[in-house]
C-alpha positions as CSV (number, residue, x, y, z in Angstrom):
1,M,-2.7,-31.5,-6.2
2,S,-3.6,-28.7,-3.8
3,T,-5.0,-25.4,-5.0
4,L,-2.7,-22.4,-4.2
5,T,-3.4,-18.8,-3.5
6,V,-0.6,-16.7,-5.0
7,V,0.6,-13.6,-3.1
8,T,3.2,-11.6,-5.0
9,G,5.3,-9.3,-3.0
10,A,4.7,-11.7,-0.2
11,A,7.6,-10.6,1.9
12,G,6.7,-6.9,1.6
13,F,4.6,-4.6,3.7
14,I,1.0,-5.2,2.5
15,G,1.8,-8.7,1.0
16,S,3.0,-10.1,4.3
17,R,0.0,-8.8,6.1
18,I,-2.2,-10.4,3.5
19,V,-0.4,-13.8,4.1
20,A,-0.9,-13.3,7.8
21,A,-4.6,-12.6,7.4
22,L,-5.0,-15.7,5.1
23,N,-3.3,-17.8,7.8
24,R,-5.7,-16.5,10.4
25,A,-8.6,-17.5,8.1
26,G,-7.1,-21.0,8.0
27,I,-5.5,-20.7,4.6
28,H,-2.0,-22.1,4.4
29,E,-1.9,-23.3,0.8
30,I,-0.1,-20.1,-0.3
31,L,2.6,-19.6,-3.0
32,A,4.7,-16.7,-1.8
33,V,6.3,-14.9,-4.7
34,D,9.0,-12.2,-4.1
35,D,12.5,-11.1,-4.9
36,L,14.7,-11.9,-1.9
37,S,18.0,-10.7,-3.3
38,E,18.2,-8.7,-0.1
39,G,17.8,-11.6,2.3
40,A,16.9,-9.4,5.3
41,N,13.6,-8.7,3.6
42,A,12.5,-12.3,4.3
43,K,11.9,-11.7,8.0
44,N,8.3,-10.6,7.3
45,L,7.7,-14.2,6.3
46,F,9.4,-16.0,9.2
47,S,6.3,-16.4,11.4
48,L,3.9,-17.2,8.6
49,R,2.8,-20.4,6.9
50,V,3.1,-20.9,3.2
51,A,3.1,-24.0,1.0
52,D,5.9,-22.8,-1.3
53,Y,8.1,-19.9,-2.3
54,M,9.1,-18.9,-5.8
55,D,11.4,-16.2,-7.0
56,K,9.7,-13.4,-8.8
57,R,11.8,-13.9,-11.9
58,E,11.0,-17.6,-12.2
59,F,7.3,-16.9,-11.5
60,L,7.1,-14.3,-14.3
61,T,9.1,-16.5,-16.7
62,R,6.7,-19.4,-16.1
63,V,3.6,-17.2,-16.3
64,S,4.8,-15.5,-19.5
65,S,5.7,-18.8,-21.2
66,G,2.5,-20.6,-20.2
67,S,4.5,-23.2,-18.3
68,F,2.9,-22.6,-14.9
69,S,1.0,-25.8,-14.2
70,E,0.0,-25.5,-10.6
71,S,-3.7,-25.2,-9.7
72,I,-4.3,-21.6,-8.7
73,E,-7.3,-20.4,-6.6
74,A,-6.5,-16.6,-7.0
75,V,-3.7,-14.2,-7.3
76,M,-3.2,-11.4,-4.8
77,H,-0.7,-9.2,-6.7
78,Q,1.2,-6.8,-4.4
79,G,4.6,-7.1,-6.0
80,A,5.9,-3.8,-7.3
81,C,8.5,-1.1,-7.1
82,T,6.9,1.3,-4.6
83,D,9.7,3.9,-4.4
84,T,7.9,7.0,-5.7
85,T,11.3,8.8,-6.1
86,E,12.7,6.1,-8.5
87,S,13.8,7.9,-11.6
88,D,14.7,4.9,-13.7
89,G,11.6,4.7,-15.9
90,Q,12.6,1.5,-17.7
91,Y,13.0,-0.3,-14.4
92,M,9.7,1.1,-13.1
93,M,7.7,0.1,-16.2
94,E,9.2,-3.4,-16.2
95,N,8.3,-4.0,-12.6
96,N,5.0,-2.3,-12.3
97,Y,3.5,-2.3,-15.8
98,A,4.9,-5.2,-17.9
99,Y,4.9,-7.6,-14.9
100,S,1.3,-6.8,-14.1
101,K,0.2,-7.0,-17.7
102,A,1.7,-10.5,-18.1
103,L,0.0,-11.6,-14.9
104,F,-3.3,-10.1,-16.0
105,D,-3.2,-11.9,-19.4
106,W,-2.3,-15.2,-17.7
107,C,-5.1,-14.9,-15.2
108,Q,-7.6,-14.2,-17.9
109,A,-6.4,-17.1,-20.0
110,E,-6.7,-19.4,-17.0
111,E,-9.8,-17.8,-15.6
112,V,-8.1,-17.0,-12.3
113,P,-9.3,-14.1,-10.1
114,L,-6.7,-11.3,-9.8
115,I,-6.7,-8.7,-7.0
116,Y,-3.9,-6.2,-7.4
117,A,-2.4,-3.1,-5.9
118,S,-2.9,0.2,-7.6
119,S,-2.2,3.5,-5.9
120,A,-3.8,6.9,-5.1
121,A,-0.6,8.4,-6.6
122,V,-2.5,8.3,-9.9
123,Y,-4.5,11.4,-8.7
124,G,-1.4,13.5,-8.3
125,A,-2.0,17.0,-6.9
126,G,-5.7,17.0,-7.8
127,R,-8.5,17.7,-5.4
128,E,-11.0,15.1,-6.7
129,F,-10.4,11.4,-5.7
130,A,-13.2,9.5,-7.4
131,E,-12.2,6.7,-9.7
132,D,-12.5,8.7,-12.9
133,P,-9.8,9.2,-15.5
134,E,-10.5,12.9,-15.5
135,N,-9.2,13.1,-11.9
136,E,-5.9,11.4,-12.7
137,A,-2.7,13.5,-13.0
138,P,0.4,11.5,-12.2
139,L,3.4,13.4,-10.8
140,N,6.1,10.8,-11.3
141,V,6.8,7.6,-13.3
142,Y,5.7,5.4,-10.4
143,A,2.2,7.0,-10.5
144,Y,2.2,6.7,-14.3
145,S,3.1,3.0,-14.2
146,K,0.0,2.4,-11.9
147,Q,-2.2,4.6,-14.0
148,L,-1.3,2.8,-17.2
149,F,-2.0,-0.6,-15.8
150,D,-5.3,0.5,-14.5
151,R,-6.2,1.7,-17.9
152,Y,-5.1,-1.5,-19.5
153,V,-7.4,-3.4,-17.1
154,E,-10.3,-1.1,-17.8
155,S,-9.8,-1.5,-21.6
156,R,-10.2,-5.3,-21.1
157,Q,-13.2,-5.3,-18.8
158,D,-15.7,-6.3,-21.5
159,E,-13.8,-9.4,-22.4
160,R,-12.6,-10.6,-18.9
161,T,-13.1,-14.2,-18.0
162,S,-12.7,-13.8,-14.2
163,Q,-12.7,-11.3,-11.4
164,V,-10.2,-8.4,-11.7
165,A,-10.1,-5.9,-8.9
166,G,-7.6,-3.1,-8.3
167,L,-7.2,-1.2,-5.1
168,R,-5.9,2.3,-5.1
169,Y,-4.1,2.4,-1.8
170,F,-3.9,5.8,-0.1
171,N,-1.3,6.4,2.7
172,V,-0.8,2.9,4.2
173,Y,0.9,2.6,7.6
174,G,1.4,-0.3,10.1
175,P,3.4,-3.3,11.0
176,N,5.9,-4.9,8.5
177,E,7.0,-1.7,6.7
178,A,10.3,-1.2,8.4
179,H,12.3,-2.7,5.5
180,K,11.3,0.1,3.2
181,K,13.8,2.4,4.9
182,T,16.6,0.6,3.2
183,S,15.9,2.2,-0.1
184,R,17.7,5.4,-1.2
185,Y,15.0,7.4,0.4
186,N,13.0,6.6,3.4
187,M,9.7,5.3,2.0
188,T,8.3,4.2,5.4
189,S,5.1,5.9,6.6
190,I,5.2,9.1,8.5
191,A,3.8,7.2,11.5
192,L,6.9,5.0,11.7
193,Q,9.3,7.9,10.9
194,A,7.7,9.9,13.7
195,W,8.0,7.0,16.2
196,Q,11.7,6.4,15.2
197,Q,12.5,10.1,15.5
198,F,10.8,10.5,18.9
199,K,12.6,7.5,20.3
200,A,15.9,8.7,19.0
201,R,15.6,12.5,19.6
202,G,12.7,13.1,21.9
203,Y,10.9,15.1,19.3
204,V,9.4,14.8,15.8
205,E,10.2,16.7,12.7
206,L,7.6,17.6,10.0
207,F,7.7,19.9,7.0
208,V,6.8,23.5,7.1
209,G,3.6,24.5,5.4
210,T,3.2,24.2,1.6
211,D,0.5,24.7,-1.0
212,G,-1.5,26.9,1.4
213,Y,-1.3,24.6,4.4
214,G,0.2,25.5,7.7
215,D,3.2,23.8,9.3
216,G,2.5,20.1,9.4
217,G,-1.0,20.8,8.2
218,Q,-0.8,19.0,4.9
219,L,-3.7,16.5,4.7
220,R,-3.5,12.8,3.7
221,D,-5.9,9.9,3.9
222,F,-3.9,7.6,6.3
223,I,-5.1,3.9,6.4
224,H,-3.9,1.2,8.7
225,V,-2.5,-1.7,6.7
226,D,-4.9,-4.3,8.3
227,D,-7.9,-2.2,7.2
228,A,-6.5,-2.3,3.6
229,V,-5.9,-6.0,3.9
230,A,-9.5,-6.5,5.0
231,V,-10.7,-5.0,1.7
232,N,-8.4,-7.5,-0.2
233,L,-9.9,-10.4,1.7
234,W,-13.4,-9.2,1.1
235,L,-12.8,-9.1,-2.6
236,L,-11.3,-12.6,-2.4
237,E,-14.6,-13.7,-0.9
238,N,-16.8,-11.8,-3.4
239,R,-15.7,-13.1,-6.8
240,D,-18.6,-11.2,-8.5
241,V,-17.0,-7.8,-7.7
242,S,-14.6,-6.4,-10.3
243,G,-13.3,-2.9,-11.0
244,I,-10.9,-0.3,-9.6
245,F,-11.6,0.9,-6.1
246,N,-10.1,3.5,-3.8
247,C,-8.7,2.0,-0.6
248,G,-8.5,4.6,2.1
249,T,-10.6,5.8,5.1
250,G,-12.5,8.6,3.3
251,R,-11.1,10.9,6.0
252,A,-8.2,13.4,5.4
253,Q,-6.1,14.1,8.5
254,S,-3.0,16.2,9.0
255,F,0.6,15.1,9.5
256,N,0.3,16.9,12.8
257,D,-2.5,14.5,13.8
258,V,-0.1,11.6,13.1
259,A,2.7,13.1,15.1
260,F,0.4,13.9,18.0
261,A,-1.0,10.4,18.0
262,V,2.5,8.9,18.0
263,I,3.9,11.1,20.8
264,G,0.7,10.8,22.8
265,S,0.7,7.0,22.5
266,V,4.3,6.9,23.8
267,T,4.1,9.5,26.5
268,G,0.4,9.8,27.5
269,L,0.7,13.6,27.0
270,S,-2.2,15.6,25.7
271,R,-2.0,17.6,22.4
272,E,-1.7,20.8,24.5
273,K,1.3,19.5,26.5
274,I,3.0,18.3,23.3
275,K,2.6,21.8,21.9
276,E,3.9,23.4,25.1
277,Q,6.9,21.2,25.2
278,K,7.6,21.8,21.5
279,L,7.8,18.1,20.8
280,I,6.9,18.7,17.1
281,R,9.4,20.8,15.1
282,Y,9.2,22.0,11.6
283,I,11.9,21.8,8.9
284,P,12.2,23.3,5.4
285,F,10.3,21.6,2.6
286,P,12.8,19.7,0.4
287,D,13.4,21.2,-3.1
288,K,13.4,17.7,-4.6
289,L,9.7,17.3,-3.6
290,K,8.4,20.6,-4.9
291,G,5.9,20.1,-7.6
292,K,5.9,16.3,-6.9
293,Y,4.0,16.3,-3.6
294,Q,0.5,15.4,-2.7
295,S,-0.5,18.0,0.0
296,F,-4.1,16.7,0.1
297,T,-5.6,13.3,-0.5
298,Q,-9.0,11.9,0.6
299,A,-10.5,8.7,-0.8
300,D,-13.9,8.9,-2.3
301,L,-15.4,5.6,-1.1
302,T,-18.6,5.8,-3.1
303,R,-17.7,3.0,-5.5
304,L,-16.3,0.7,-2.8
305,R,-19.4,1.1,-0.6
306,G,-21.6,0.7,-3.7
307,A,-20.0,-2.6,-4.4
308,G,-21.1,-3.8,-0.9
309,Y,-18.1,-3.3,1.3
310,E,-19.3,-2.4,4.8
311,G,-16.1,-2.6,6.8
312,S,-14.9,0.3,9.0
313,F,-11.6,2.2,8.9
314,R,-9.7,3.4,11.9
315,P,-9.0,7.1,12.3
316,V,-5.4,8.1,12.8
317,E,-5.9,8.4,16.5
318,Q,-6.9,4.8,16.9
319,G,-4.8,3.2,14.1
320,V,-1.6,4.9,15.0
321,A,-2.1,4.0,18.7
322,D,-2.5,0.4,17.6
323,Y,0.6,0.6,15.5
324,V,2.7,2.2,18.3
325,R,1.7,-0.6,20.7
326,E,3.1,-3.1,18.2
327,L,6.3,-1.0,17.7
328,Q,6.9,-0.8,21.5
329,K,6.8,-4.6,21.8
330,T,9.9,-4.8,19.6
331,A,11.7,-1.7,20.7
């Protein structure tokens, strides 16, 4: 019997890029787990090689009942509800907390490494982004679901039987995220939204200033998806590393920087020319986001670097340009 690497959320944004990276590393014995009730979401898997596919519900049932008999190398757990505006707390907790807990317990019972997706949303509107409970202040039930599972993992560290590593993703952008726009709200990255807007209208819209920041001046830690994937694969190769780690660039950049990078990559125009031609316009800040918005994030990478990760992270100017080149190929 072959040994499988499980990737949950395999058809999703980060999950599909993990599968692609595993393929590039020569790994094809992959069990892809996801919910393909919306069949169009499967397209992220079309060009990838996996050994088998399993519906998320069947996977969870078999894990919870102890009837999962396949030989598992590791679990890369990316499956979750990522809609930060989702108001159904029961749905969110079932998908993000209960599912993850069941998987954690099974991995510990079977001594299987677990690498999972957490989120920088746990920090809320705070200004400190080190992995410390004192810095956590969730603004919505999505963030709370991630925080609660992180705390569950931390409470079990002394009794763990195998590697457990959580990655608090900051603002991830890059290929394979387009399906996220089918949710009630557009959950795609600002990089993709800016590219789509510019192609359709000839200009990009950003929010006016909030929380003391100027128009389009809110700052986030934007990380290219493949840089985030590289951290996942490093953890997979370093089974002695456990814990919860920030996964960002350590560099806060503005939404304006993203828009300039998108427009510049498409047109070749300088920032000055983009300003002169008013290719970035500012719209009112939505009432529904007031009090629920992170106007500043910047990953503290001290713990990740201390664990031995030496990989580099692209700044917005490089990462967005790389992304736009990919988008232009399929435009």
